[in-house]
C-alpha positions as CSV (number, residue, x, y, z in Angstrom):
1,M,16.6,38.0,31.5
2,I,15.2,34.8,32.9
3,T,11.7,35.2,31.8
4,L,13.2,36.5,28.3
5,A,15.2,33.2,27.9
6,C,12.5,30.9,29.0
7,R,10.3,32.4,26.4
8,V,12.1,31.9,23.3
9,D,13.2,28.3,24.7
10,C,9.6,28.0,24.9
11,H,8.8,29.1,21.7
12,S,11.1,27.2,20.0
13,E,9.9,23.9,20.9
14,Q,6.2,24.1,19.9
15,E,7.3,25.7,16.8
16,A,5.5,24.5,13.6
17,P,6.8,22.5,11.0
18,R,7.3,24.9,7.9
19,K,5.7,25.2,5.3
20,R,8.0,25.5,2.7
21,K,11.3,23.9,3.3
22,S,14.9,25.2,4.0
23,L,17.4,27.0,1.9
24,E,19.2,23.5,1.9
25,Q,16.9,21.2,1.4
26,R,15.8,22.8,-1.4
27,R,19.3,23.5,-2.8
28,A,20.0,21.2,-6.0
29,V,22.7,18.2,-5.2
30,V,25.0,18.5,-8.2
31,L,26.5,14.6,-8.6
32,E,29.4,13.5,-9.7
33,K,29.8,11.4,-13.0
34,P,29.6,7.8,-11.2
35,E,26.3,8.6,-9.0
36,K,24.3,9.6,-12.3
37,R,25.7,7.1,-13.6
38,A,24.9,4.9,-11.1
39,A,21.4,7.1,-11.0
40,A,20.5,6.8,-14.6
41,L,21.4,2.5,-14.4
42,L,18.9,1.6,-11.0
43,Q,16.3,4.3,-13.2
44,Q,17.0,2.2,-16.6
45,L,16.6,-1.6,-14.1
46,N,13.9,0.0,-12.6
47,A,11.6,1.1,-16.0
48,I,13.2,-2.9,-17.1
49,R,11.5,-4.3,-14.2
50,N,8.0,-2.2,-14.3
51,D,7.8,-3.4,-17.9
52,K,8.5,-7.0,-16.9
53,A,5.7,-6.8,-14.8
54,E,3.4,-5.0,-16.8
55,K,4.0,-7.6,-19.3
56,R,3.4,-10.3,-17.0
57,R,-0.4,-8.7,-16.1
58,E,-1.3,-8.2,-19.1
59,Q,-1.0,-12.1,-19.5
60,A,-2.1,-13.1,-16.7
61,A,-5.2,-11.3,-17.6
62,R,-5.2,-12.7,-20.8
63,K,-4.9,-16.3,-19.7
64,R,-7.5,-15.7,-17.2
65,V,-10.2,-14.9,-19.7
66,V,-9.3,-17.8,-22.0
67,R,-9.6,-20.3,-18.2
68,D,-12.7,-18.2,-17.4
69,K,-14.0,-18.9,-20.9
70,A,-13.3,-22.8,-20.8
71,Q,-15.0,-23.0,-17.6
72,A,-17.8,-21.2,-18.7
73,K,-18.5,-23.7,-21.1
74,E,-17.9,-27.0,-18.4
75,N,-20.2,-25.5,-16.1
76,E,-22.7,-25.6,-18.4
77,W,-22.0,-28.9,-19.4
78,R,-22.3,-30.5,-15.7
79,D,-25.6,-28.3,-15.6
80,K,-27.0,-30.0,-18.1
81,L,-25.6,-33.2,-17.2
82,K,-26.4,-32.9,-13.7
83,K,-30.5,-32.1,-15.2
84,E,-30.3,-35.0,-17.2
85,R,-29.3,-37.1,-13.9
86,L,-32.3,-35.7,-11.7
87,K,-34.7,-36.2,-14.8
88,E,-33.5,-39.6,-15.0
89,Q,-33.7,-39.9,-11.7
90,Y,-37.2,-38.1,-10.9
91,R,-38.5,-40.6,-14.1
92,E,-37.3,-43.7,-12.2
93,Q,-38.6,-42.4,-8.3
94,G,-41.9,-42.3,-10.6
95,K,-42.3,-45.7,-11.9
96,A,-40.9,-46.7,-8.5
97,A,-44.1,-45.2,-6.8
98,K,-46.3,-46.2,-9.6
99,R,-45.7,-50.1,-8.9
100,A,-45.9,-49.5,-4.9
101,A,-49.4,-47.8,-5.4
102,M,-50.3,-50.7,-7.5
103,A,-49.3,-53.3,-5.4
104,A,-51.4,-52.0,-2.2
105,E,-54.2,-51.3,-4.8
106,G,-54.0,-55.1,-5.3
107,G,-52.0,-54.4,-8.8
108,P,-52.2,-56.0,-12.0
109,S,-50.8,-59.2,-10.7
110,A,-53.6,-59.6,-8.9
111,K,-56.4,-59.5,-11.2
112,R,-53.7,-62.1,-13.1
113,R,-54.4,-64.4,-10.0
114,R,-58.4,-64.1,-9.6
115,K,-58.8,-65.8,-13.2
């Protein structure tokens, strides 16, 4: 008897979780009228909240598209301005290098001095 009781206890502890719900878990719970109203109200509030969240997401997406378009236009303008400034800077550097080279050779002012 003792060994049989031990076997039963050991077996019940190692039992795997049920694949199917028990009768108590499957039994439908009948809600009373106030509970039904509360559940319906809660469902409606959640639906409203989800709709508002969806509208916010859509509006944010529209704003993001407009902002990205404006930012792309501004970046294009900035790139153009940067290119112009670099071009001017390189032109000035070229002039300065040419003046330095002319001064090292004696330059045009040296020719005037000779005369």
